[in-house]
PDB file with SEQRES, HELIX, SHEET and CRYST1 records, atoms N, CA, C and O in Angstrom:
SEQRES   1 A   71  MET ALA THR VAL ASN LEU LYS VAL GLY GLY MET SER CYS          
SEQRES   2 A   71  GLU MET CYS VAL GLY HIS VAL THR ARG ALA LEU LEU SER          
SEQRES   3 A   71  VAL ASP GLY VAL VAL SER ALA LYS VAL ASP LEU GLU GLY          
SEQRES   4 A   71  GLY SER ALA VAL VAL VAL THR GLU ASP GLU PRO SER ARG          
SEQRES   5 A   71  VAL ALA GLU LEU ILE ASP ALA VAL THR GLU GLU GLY TYR          
SEQRES   6 A   71  GLU ALA GLU GLU ALA SER                                      
HELIX    1 AA1 GLU A   14  LEU A   25  1                                  12    
HELIX    2 AA2 PRO A   50  ARG A   52  5                                   3    
HELIX    3 AA3 VAL A   53  GLU A   62  1                                  10    
SHEET    1 AA1 4 VAL A  30  ASP A  36  0                                        
SHEET    2 AA1 4 SER A  41  THR A  46 -1                                        
SHEET    3 AA1 4 ALA A   2  GLY A   9 -1                                        
SHEET    4 AA1 4 GLU A  66  GLU A  69 -1                                        
CRYST1    1.000    1.000    1.000  90.00  90.00  90.00 P 1           1          
ATOM      1  N   MET A   1     -46.729  54.593-198.908  1.00  0.00           N  
ATOM      2  CA  MET A   1     -45.454  54.667-198.218  1.00  0.00           C  
ATOM      3  C   MET A   1     -44.905  53.249-198.040  1.00  0.00           C  
ATOM      4  O   MET A   1     -45.655  52.285-197.884  1.00  0.00           O  
ATOM      5  N   ALA A   2     -43.598  53.157-198.069  1.00  0.00           N  
ATOM      6  CA  ALA A   2     -42.927  51.876-197.863  1.00  0.00           C  
ATOM      7  C   ALA A   2     -41.728  52.099-196.960  1.00  0.00           C  
ATOM      8  O   ALA A   2     -41.118  53.168-196.975  1.00  0.00           O  
ATOM      9  N   THR A   3     -41.393  51.085-196.173  1.00  0.00           N  
ATOM     10  CA  THR A   3     -40.240  51.153-195.283  1.00  0.00           C  
ATOM     11  C   THR A   3     -39.180  50.184-195.760  1.00  0.00           C  
ATOM     12  O   THR A   3     -39.469  49.025-196.058  1.00  0.00           O  
ATOM     13  N   VAL A   4     -37.947  50.668-195.829  1.00  0.00           N  
ATOM     14  CA  VAL A   4     -36.812  49.852-196.240  1.00  0.00           C  
ATOM     15  C   VAL A   4     -35.824  49.806-195.075  1.00  0.00           C  
ATOM     16  O   VAL A   4     -35.433  50.845-194.542  1.00  0.00           O  
ATOM     17  N   ASN A   5     -35.427  48.604-194.689  1.00  0.00           N  
ATOM     18  CA  ASN A   5     -34.439  48.429-193.629  1.00  0.00           C  
ATOM     19  C   ASN A   5     -33.112  48.046-194.255  1.00  0.00           C  
ATOM     20  O   ASN A   5     -33.038  47.112-195.054  1.00  0.00           O  
ATOM     21  N   LEU A   6     -32.061  48.772-193.889  1.00  0.00           N  
ATOM     22  CA  LEU A   6     -30.731  48.517-194.422  1.00  0.00           C  
ATOM     23  C   LEU A   6     -29.752  48.200-193.300  1.00  0.00           C  
ATOM     24  O   LEU A   6     -29.862  48.735-192.197  1.00  0.00           O  
ATOM     25  N   LYS A   7     -28.793  47.327-193.591  1.00  0.00           N  
ATOM     26  CA  LYS A   7     -27.627  47.143-192.737  1.00  0.00           C  
ATOM     27  C   LYS A   7     -26.575  48.087-193.293  1.00  0.00           C  
ATOM     28  O   LYS A   7     -26.343  48.117-194.502  1.00  0.00           O  
ATOM     29  N   VAL A   8     -25.936  48.859-192.420  1.00  0.00           N  
ATOM     30  CA  VAL A   8     -24.929  49.821-192.863  1.00  0.00           C  
ATOM     31  C   VAL A   8     -23.640  49.541-192.114  1.00  0.00           C  
ATOM     32  O   VAL A   8     -23.626  49.485-190.884  1.00  0.00           O  
ATOM     33  N   GLY A   9     -22.560  49.365-192.857  1.00  0.00           N  
ATOM     34  CA  GLY A   9     -21.262  49.089-192.252  1.00  0.00           C  
ATOM     35  C   GLY A   9     -20.280  50.210-192.513  1.00  0.00           C  
ATOM     36  O   GLY A   9     -20.425  50.977-193.464  1.00  0.00           O  
ATOM     37  N   GLY A  10     -19.272  50.293-191.648  1.00  0.00           N  
ATOM     38  CA  GLY A  10     -18.205  51.271-191.827  1.00  0.00           C  
ATOM     39  C   GLY A  10     -18.397  52.570-191.082  1.00  0.00           C  
ATOM     40  O   GLY A  10     -17.559  53.466-191.180  1.00  0.00           O  
ATOM     41  N   MET A  11     -19.487  52.694-190.334  1.00  0.00           N  
ATOM     42  CA  MET A  11     -19.715  53.920-189.563  1.00  0.00           C  
ATOM     43  C   MET A  11     -18.993  53.806-188.222  1.00  0.00           C  
ATOM     44  O   MET A  11     -19.025  52.762-187.571  1.00  0.00           O  
ATOM     45  N   SER A  12     -18.336  54.910-187.821  1.00  0.00           N  
ATOM     46  CA  SER A  12     -17.611  54.885-186.545  1.00  0.00           C  
ATOM     47  C   SER A  12     -17.931  56.066-185.642  1.00  0.00           C  
ATOM     48  O   SER A  12     -17.484  56.101-184.495  1.00  0.00           O  
ATOM     49  N   CYS A  13     -18.701  57.040-186.139  1.00  0.00           N  
ATOM     50  CA  CYS A  13     -18.984  58.225-185.329  1.00  0.00           C  
ATOM     51  C   CYS A  13     -20.273  58.898-185.814  1.00  0.00           C  
ATOM     52  O   CYS A  13     -20.882  58.478-186.798  1.00  0.00           O  
ATOM     53  N   GLU A  14     -20.668  59.944-185.100  1.00  0.00           N  
ATOM     54  CA  GLU A  14     -21.889  60.664-185.463  1.00  0.00           C  
ATOM     55  C   GLU A  14     -21.753  61.392-186.800  1.00  0.00           C  
ATOM     56  O   GLU A  14     -22.752  61.615-187.485  1.00  0.00           O  
ATOM     57  N   MET A  15     -20.525  61.767-187.178  1.00  0.00           N  
ATOM     58  CA  MET A  15     -20.339  62.384-188.493  1.00  0.00           C  
ATOM     59  C   MET A  15     -20.683  61.387-189.593  1.00  0.00           C  
ATOM     60  O   MET A  15     -21.260  61.756-190.616  1.00  0.00           O  
ATOM     61  N   CYS A  16     -20.325  60.115-189.375  1.00  0.00           N  
ATOM     62  CA  CYS A  16     -20.667  59.064-190.333  1.00  0.00           C  
ATOM     63  C   CYS A  16     -22.188  58.954-190.458  1.00  0.00           C  
ATOM     64  O   CYS A  16     -22.723  58.829-191.560  1.00  0.00           O  
ATOM     65  N   VAL A  17     -22.864  59.002-189.333  1.00  0.00           N  
ATOM     66  CA  VAL A  17     -24.330  58.941-189.334  1.00  0.00           C  
ATOM     67  C   VAL A  17     -24.896  60.080-190.170  1.00  0.00           C  
ATOM     68  O   VAL A  17     -25.831  59.884-190.945  1.00  0.00           O  
ATOM     69  N   GLY A  18     -24.329  61.267-190.010  1.00  0.00           N  
ATOM     70  CA  GLY A  18     -24.778  62.421-190.792  1.00  0.00           C  
ATOM     71  C   GLY A  18     -24.562  62.224-192.279  1.00  0.00           C  
ATOM     72  O   GLY A  18     -25.433  62.554-193.084  1.00  0.00           O  
ATOM     73  N   HIS A  19     -23.399  61.683-192.653  1.00  0.00           N  
ATOM     74  CA  HIS A  19     -23.115  61.435-194.071  1.00  0.00           C  
ATOM     75  C   HIS A  19     -24.113  60.448-194.664  1.00  0.00           C  
ATOM     76  O   HIS A  19     -24.648  60.668-195.750  1.00  0.00           O  
ATOM     77  N   VAL A  20     -24.358  59.355-193.938  1.00  0.00           N  
ATOM     78  CA  VAL A  20     -25.273  58.326-194.437  1.00  0.00           C  
ATOM     79  C   VAL A  20     -26.703  58.877-194.508  1.00  0.00           C  
ATOM     80  O   VAL A  20     -27.423  58.627-195.474  1.00  0.00           O  
ATOM     81  N   THR A  21     -27.101  59.616-193.494  1.00  0.00           N  
ATOM     82  CA  THR A  21     -28.450  60.196-193.480  1.00  0.00           C  
ATOM     83  C   THR A  21     -28.647  61.129-194.662  1.00  0.00           C  
ATOM     84  O   THR A  21     -29.655  61.040-195.364  1.00  0.00           O  
ATOM     85  N   ARG A  22     -27.694  62.022-194.888  1.00  0.00           N  
ATOM     86  CA  ARG A  22     -27.808  62.955-196.018  1.00  0.00           C  
ATOM     87  C   ARG A  22     -27.827  62.211-197.350  1.00  0.00           C  
ATOM     88  O   ARG A  22     -28.568  62.582-198.261  1.00  0.00           O  
ATOM     89  N   ALA A  23     -27.022  61.170-197.463  1.00  0.00           N  
ATOM     90  CA  ALA A  23     -26.995  60.382-198.707  1.00  0.00           C  
ATOM     91  C   ALA A  23     -28.357  59.751-198.965  1.00  0.00           C  
ATOM     92  O   ALA A  23     -28.857  59.782-200.090  1.00  0.00           O  
ATOM     93  N   LEU A  24     -28.957  59.181-197.925  1.00  0.00           N  
ATOM     94  CA  LEU A  24     -30.262  58.540-198.077  1.00  0.00           C  
ATOM     95  C   LEU A  24     -31.344  59.569-198.416  1.00  0.00           C  
ATOM     96  O   LEU A  24     -32.195  59.323-199.271  1.00  0.00           O  
ATOM     97  N   LEU A  25     -31.306  60.710-197.748  1.00  0.00           N  
ATOM     98  CA  LEU A  25     -32.316  61.738-197.999  1.00  0.00           C  
ATOM     99  C   LEU A  25     -32.182  62.350-199.386  1.00  0.00           C  
ATOM    100  O   LEU A  25     -33.130  62.959-199.882  1.00  0.00           O  
ATOM    101  N   SER A  26     -31.029  62.203-200.018  1.00  0.00           N  
ATOM    102  CA  SER A  26     -30.828  62.770-201.356  1.00  0.00           C  
ATOM    103  C   SER A  26     -31.486  61.939-202.451  1.00  0.00           C  
ATOM    104  O   SER A  26     -31.611  62.403-203.585  1.00  0.00           O  
ATOM    105  N   VAL A  27     -31.909  60.716-202.127  1.00  0.00           N  
ATOM    106  CA  VAL A  27     -32.559  59.847-203.120  1.00  0.00           C  
ATOM    107  C   VAL A  27     -34.009  60.302-203.311  1.00  0.00           C  
ATOM    108  O   VAL A  27     -34.747  60.492-202.343  1.00  0.00           O  
ATOM    109  N   ASP A  28     -34.400  60.473-204.569  1.00  0.00           N  
ATOM    110  CA  ASP A  28     -35.769  60.894-204.871  1.00  0.00           C  
ATOM    111  C   ASP A  28     -36.777  59.943-204.235  1.00  0.00           C  
ATOM    112  O   ASP A  28     -36.623  58.724-204.305  1.00  0.00           O  
ATOM    113  N   GLY A  29     -37.812  60.513-203.613  1.00  0.00           N  
ATOM    114  CA  GLY A  29     -38.877  59.716-203.031  1.00  0.00           C  
ATOM    115  C   GLY A  29     -38.673  59.357-201.579  1.00  0.00           C  
ATOM    116  O   GLY A  29     -39.567  58.773-200.967  1.00  0.00           O  
ATOM    117  N   VAL A  30     -37.510  59.689-200.993  1.00  0.00           N  
ATOM    118  CA  VAL A  30     -37.269  59.373-199.588  1.00  0.00           C  
ATOM    119  C   VAL A  30     -37.944  60.432-198.728  1.00  0.00           C  
ATOM    120  O   VAL A  30     -37.734  61.632-198.909  1.00  0.00           O  
ATOM    121  N   VAL A  31     -38.759  59.963-197.787  1.00  0.00           N  
ATOM    122  CA  VAL A  31     -39.484  60.841-196.883  1.00  0.00           C  
ATOM    123  C   VAL A  31     -38.679  61.061-195.608  1.00  0.00           C  
ATOM    124  O   VAL A  31     -38.597  62.183-195.107  1.00  0.00           O  
ATOM    125  N   SER A  32     -38.083  59.987-195.080  1.00  0.00           N  
ATOM    126  CA  SER A  32     -37.277  60.102-193.866  1.00  0.00           C  
ATOM    127  C   SER A  32     -36.250  58.984-193.817  1.00  0.00           C  
ATOM    128  O   SER A  32     -36.404  57.942-194.455  1.00  0.00           O  
ATOM    129  N   ALA A  33     -35.190  59.229-193.038  1.00  0.00           N  
ATOM    130  CA  ALA A  33     -34.138  58.233-192.854  1.00  0.00           C  
ATOM    131  C   ALA A  33     -33.632  58.332-191.427  1.00  0.00           C  
ATOM    132  O   ALA A  33     -33.212  59.400-190.981  1.00  0.00           O  
ATOM    133  N   LYS A  34     -33.674  57.219-190.714  1.00  0.00           N  
ATOM    134  CA  LYS A  34     -33.173  57.165-189.338  1.00  0.00           C  
ATOM    135  C   LYS A  34     -32.017  56.171-189.320  1.00  0.00           C  
ATOM    136  O   LYS A  34     -32.206  54.979-189.560  1.00  0.00           O  
ATOM    137  N   VAL A  35     -30.814  56.678-189.032  1.00  0.00           N  
ATOM    138  CA  VAL A  35     -29.605  55.866-189.055  1.00  0.00           C  
ATOM    139  C   VAL A  35     -29.154  55.614-187.619  1.00  0.00           C  
ATOM    140  O   VAL A  35     -29.067  56.542-186.815  1.00  0.00           O  
ATOM    141  N   ASP A  36     -28.869  54.355-187.308  1.00  0.00           N  
ATOM    142  CA  ASP A  36     -28.461  53.941-185.960  1.00  0.00           C  
ATOM    143  C   ASP A  36     -27.001  53.503-185.988  1.00  0.00           C  
ATOM    144  O   ASP A  36     -26.663  52.478-186.581  1.00  0.00           O  
ATOM    145  N   LEU A  37     -26.134  54.289-185.342  1.00  0.00           N  
ATOM    146  CA  LEU A  37     -24.704  54.000-185.324  1.00  0.00           C  
ATOM    147  C   LEU A  37     -24.408  52.682-184.634  1.00  0.00           C  
ATOM    148  O   LEU A  37     -23.719  51.829-185.194  1.00  0.00           O  
ATOM    149  N   GLU A  38     -24.921  52.507-183.427  1.00  0.00           N  
ATOM    150  CA  GLU A  38     -24.636  51.292-182.648  1.00  0.00           C  
ATOM    151  C   GLU A  38     -25.185  50.037-183.306  1.00  0.00           C  
ATOM    152  O   GLU A  38     -24.544  48.986-183.284  1.00  0.00           O  
ATOM    153  N   GLY A  39     -26.357  50.145-183.883  1.00  0.00           N  
ATOM    154  CA  GLY A  39     -26.981  48.987-184.523  1.00  0.00           C  
ATOM    155  C   GLY A  39     -26.497  48.745-185.942  1.00  0.00           C  
ATOM    156  O   GLY A  39     -26.767  47.690-186.516  1.00  0.00           O  
ATOM    157  N   GLY A  40     -25.779  49.719-186.520  1.00  0.00           N  
ATOM    158  CA  GLY A  40     -25.310  49.586-187.888  1.00  0.00           C  
ATOM    159  C   GLY A  40     -26.451  49.407-188.863  1.00  0.00           C  
ATOM    160  O   GLY A  40     -26.418  48.538-189.734  1.00  0.00           O  
ATOM    161  N   SER A  41     -27.472  50.250-188.701  1.00  0.00           N  
ATOM    162  CA  SER A  41     -28.651  50.077-189.528  1.00  0.00           C  
ATOM    163  C   SER A  41     -29.261  51.418-189.922  1.00  0.00           C  
ATOM    164  O   SER A  41     -28.905  52.471-189.391  1.00  0.00           O  
ATOM    165  N   ALA A  42     -30.182  51.343-190.863  1.00  0.00           N  
ATOM    166  CA  ALA A  42     -30.947  52.519-191.278  1.00  0.00           C  
ATOM    167  C   ALA A  42     -32.358  52.080-191.608  1.00  0.00           C  
ATOM    168  O   ALA A  42     -32.574  51.026-192.205  1.00  0.00           O  
ATOM    169  N   VAL A  43     -33.315  52.903-191.211  1.00  0.00           N  
ATOM    170  CA  VAL A  43     -34.712  52.677-191.565  1.00  0.00           C  
ATOM    171  C   VAL A  43     -35.116  53.861-192.439  1.00  0.00           C  
ATOM    172  O   VAL A  43     -35.059  55.016-192.019  1.00  0.00           O  
ATOM    173  N   VAL A  44     -35.524  53.543-193.657  1.00  0.00           N  
ATOM    174  CA  VAL A  44     -35.837  54.579-194.640  1.00  0.00           C  
ATOM    175  C   VAL A  44     -37.294  54.448-195.049  1.00  0.00           C  
ATOM    176  O   VAL A  44     -37.763  53.362-195.388  1.00  0.00           O  
ATOM    177  N   VAL A  45     -38.003  55.566-195.014  1.00  0.00           N  
ATOM    178  CA  VAL A  45     -39.393  55.596-195.463  1.00  0.00           C  
ATOM    179  C   VAL A  45     -39.411  56.290-196.816  1.00  0.00           C  
ATOM    180  O   VAL A  45     -38.905  57.402-196.972  1.00  0.00           O  
ATOM    181  N   THR A  46     -40.012  55.600-197.801  1.00  0.00           N  
ATOM    182  CA  THR A  46     -40.107  56.158-199.151  1.00  0.00           C  
ATOM    183  C   THR A  46     -41.566  56.387-199.519  1.00  0.00           C  
ATOM    184  O   THR A  46     -42.473  55.814-198.916  1.00  0.00           O  
ATOM    185  N   GLU A  47     -41.770  57.229-200.511  1.00  0.00           N  
ATOM    186  CA  GLU A  47     -43.132  57.549-200.956  1.00  0.00           C  
ATOM    187  C   GLU A  47     -43.796  56.396-201.680  1.00  0.00           C  
ATOM    188  O   GLU A  47     -45.022  56.292-201.699  1.00  0.00           O  
ATOM    189  N   ASP A  48     -42.992  55.532-202.275  1.00  0.00           N  
ATOM    190  CA  ASP A  48     -43.554  54.477-203.105  1.00  0.00           C  
ATOM    191  C   ASP A  48     -43.057  53.106-202.662  1.00  0.00           C  
ATOM    192  O   ASP A  48     -42.485  52.961-201.582  1.00  0.00           O  
ATOM    193  N   GLU A  49     -43.276  52.131-203.483  1.00  0.00           N  
ATOM    194  CA  GLU A  49     -42.852  50.769-203.177  1.00  0.00           C  
ATOM    195  C   GLU A  49     -41.336  50.723-202.957  1.00  0.00           C  
ATOM    196  O   GLU A  49     -40.618  51.598-203.441  1.00  0.00           O  
ATOM    197  N   PRO A  50     -40.851  49.729-202.246  1.00  0.00           N  
ATOM    198  CA  PRO A  50     -39.416  49.678-201.946  1.00  0.00           C  
ATOM    199  C   PRO A  50     -38.548  49.302-203.151  1.00  0.00           C  
ATOM    200  O   PRO A  50     -37.548  48.596-203.019  1.00  0.00           O  
ATOM    201  N   SER A  51     -38.950  49.786-204.315  1.00  0.00           N  
ATOM    202  CA  SER A  51     -38.182  49.499-205.523  1.00  0.00           C  
ATOM    203  C   SER A  51     -36.909  50.321-205.579  1.00  0.00           C  
ATOM    204  O   SER A  51     -36.058  50.088-206.438  1.00  0.00           O  
ATOM    205  N   ARG A  52     -36.770  51.259-204.694  1.00  0.00           N  
ATOM    206  CA  ARG A  52     -35.607  52.132-204.671  1.00  0.00           C  
ATOM    207  C   ARG A  52     -34.463  51.571-203.825  1.00  0.00           C  
ATOM    208  O   ARG A  52     -33.502  52.287-203.542  1.00  0.00           O  
ATOM    209  N   VAL A  53     -34.549  50.337-203.428  1.00  0.00           N  
ATOM    210  CA  VAL A  53     -33.519  49.749-202.563  1.00  0.00           C  
ATOM    211  C   VAL A  53     -32.139  49.884-203.193  1.00  0.00           C  
ATOM    212  O   VAL A  53     -31.182  50.257-202.514  1.00  0.00           O  
ATOM    213  N   ALA A  54     -32.028  49.586-204.469  1.00  0.00           N  
ATOM    214  CA  ALA A  54     -30.729  49.682-205.149  1.00  0.00           C  
ATOM    215  C   ALA A  54     -30.207  51.119-205.125  1.00  0.00           C  
ATOM    216  O   ALA A  54     -29.013  51.343-204.929  1.00  0.00           O  
ATOM    217  N   GLU A  55     -31.092  52.084-205.321  1.00  0.00           N  
ATOM    218  CA  GLU A  55     -30.689  53.487-205.280  1.00  0.00           C  
ATOM    219  C   GLU A  55     -30.214  53.885-203.886  1.00  0.00           C  
ATOM    220  O   GLU A  55     -29.244  54.630-203.746  1.00  0.00           O  
ATOM    221  N   LEU A  56     -30.893  53.393-202.863  1.00  0.00           N  
ATOM    222  CA  LEU A  56     -30.491  53.694-201.486  1.00  0.00           C  
ATOM    223  C   LEU A  56     -29.116  53.114-201.189  1.00  0.00           C  
ATOM    224  O   LEU A  56     -28.259  53.785-200.613  1.00  0.00           O  
ATOM    225  N   ILE A  57     -28.912  51.863-201.588  1.00  0.00           N  
ATOM    226  CA  ILE A  57     -27.619  51.208-201.369  1.00  0.00           C  
ATOM    227  C   ILE A  57     -26.520  51.946-202.123  1.00  0.00           C  
ATOM    228  O   ILE A  57     -25.435  52.162-201.582  1.00  0.00           O  
ATOM    229  N   ASP A  58     -26.790  52.333-203.363  1.00  0.00           N  
ATOM    230  CA  ASP A  58     -25.809  53.077-204.145  1.00  0.00           C  
ATOM    231  C   ASP A  58     -25.446  54.402-203.485  1.00  0.00           C  
ATOM    232  O   ASP A  58     -24.276  54.783-203.458  1.00  0.00           O  
ATOM    233  N   ALA A  59     -26.438  55.101-202.955  1.00  0.00           N  
ATOM    234  CA  ALA A  59     -26.185  56.388-202.310  1.00  0.00           C  
ATOM    235  C   ALA A  59     -25.260  56.226-201.114  1.00  0.00           C  
ATOM    236  O   ALA A  59     -24.363  57.042-200.904  1.00  0.00           O  
ATOM    237  N   VAL A  60     -25.477  55.172-200.328  1.00  0.00           N  
ATOM    238  CA  VAL A  60     -24.642  54.929-199.147  1.00  0.00           C  
ATOM    239  C   VAL A  60     -23.230  54.521-199.559  1.00  0.00           C  
ATOM    240  O   VAL A  60     -22.252  55.012-198.994  1.00  0.00           O  
ATOM    241  N   THR A  61     -23.121  53.634-200.532  1.00  0.00           N  
ATOM    242  CA  THR A  61     -21.788  53.174-200.943  1.00  0.00           C  
ATOM    243  C   THR A  61     -20.995  54.288-201.610  1.00  0.00           C  
ATOM    244  O   THR A  61     -19.769  54.311-201.505  1.00  0.00           O  
ATOM    245  N   GLU A  62     -21.661  55.205-202.289  1.00  0.00           N  
ATOM    246  CA  GLU A  62     -20.967  56.347-202.883  1.00  0.00           C  
ATOM    247  C   GLU A  62     -20.344  57.240-201.818  1.00  0.00           C  
ATOM    248  O   GLU A  62     -19.383  57.957-202.096  1.00  0.00           O  
ATOM    249  N   GLU A  63     -20.883  57.203-200.602  1.00  0.00           N  
ATOM    250  CA  GLU A  63     -20.318  57.965-199.491  1.00  0.00           C  
ATOM    251  C   GLU A  63     -19.176  57.214-198.807  1.00  0.00           C  
ATOM    252  O   GLU A  63     -18.536  57.743-197.897  1.00  0.00           O  
ATOM    253  N   GLY A  64     -18.924  55.979-199.247  1.00  0.00           N  
ATOM    254  CA  GLY A  64     -17.805  55.227-198.694  1.00  0.00           C  
ATOM    255  C   GLY A  64     -18.166  54.220-197.608  1.00  0.00           C  
ATOM    256  O   GLY A  64     -17.289  53.718-196.905  1.00  0.00           O  
ATOM    257  N   TYR A  65     -19.454  53.924-197.474  1.00  0.00           N  
ATOM    258  CA  TYR A  65     -19.912  52.982-196.461  1.00  0.00           C  
ATOM    259  C   TYR A  65     -20.479  51.749-197.145  1.00  0.00           C  
ATOM    260  O   TYR A  65     -20.735  51.757-198.349  1.00  0.00           O  
ATOM    261  N   GLU A  66     -20.670  50.702-196.379  1.00  0.00           N  
ATOM    262  CA  GLU A  66     -21.244  49.469-196.915  1.00  0.00           C  
ATOM    263  C   GLU A  66     -22.737  49.442-196.594  1.00  0.00           C  
ATOM    264  O   GLU A  66     -23.162  49.909-195.538  1.00  0.00           O  
ATOM    265  N   ALA A  67     -23.516  48.898-197.505  1.00  0.00           N  
ATOM    266  CA  ALA A  67     -24.964  48.820-197.265  1.00  0.00           C  
ATOM    267  C   ALA A  67     -25.537  47.620-197.983  1.00  0.00           C  
ATOM    268  O   ALA A  67     -25.093  47.246-199.069  1.00  0.00           O  
ATOM    269  N   GLU A  68     -26.527  47.028-197.355  1.00  0.00           N  
ATOM    270  CA  GLU A  68     -27.296  45.946-197.970  1.00  0.00           C  
ATOM    271  C   GLU A  68     -28.664  45.925-197.326  1.00  0.00           C  
ATOM    272  O   GLU A  68     -28.853  46.422-196.215  1.00  0.00           O  
ATOM    273  N   GLU A  69     -29.617  45.344-198.035  1.00  0.00           N  
ATOM    274  CA  GLU A  69     -30.960  45.263-197.491  1.00  0.00           C  
ATOM    275  C   GLU A  69     -30.974  44.272-196.325  1.00  0.00           C  
ATOM    276  O   GLU A  69     -30.459  43.160-196.441  1.00  0.00           O  
ATOM    277  N   ALA A  70     -31.558  44.680-195.219  1.00  0.00           N  
ATOM    278  CA  ALA A  70     -31.660  43.805-194.046  1.00  0.00           C  
ATOM    279  C   ALA A  70     -32.788  42.810-194.278  1.00  0.00           C  
ATOM    280  O   ALA A  70     -33.812  43.138-194.878  1.00  0.00           O  
ATOM    281  N   SER A  71     -32.585  41.604-193.798  1.00  0.00           N  
ATOM    282  CA  SER A  71     -33.621  40.583-193.989  1.00  0.00           C  
ATOM    283  C   SER A  71     -34.597  40.564-192.845  1.00  0.00           C  
ATOM    284  O   SER A  71     -35.532  39.764-192.845  1.00  0.00           O  
TER     285      SER A  71                                                      
END                                                                             
């Protein structure tokens, strides 16, 4: 298991959180996704190494939000 931390921008309500969560969970290998509206972040647990970061970011941006790997 690996944990990926993302910064997520453009969320303004709980519906946004739902969209981002569903987008992250749709990526193959994602076990769980916890999205924080106030913190503008997401913590994603994947089955394998965090090589899926690009896929996670793409899934979020396809929903219309901004995402990048948190340092």
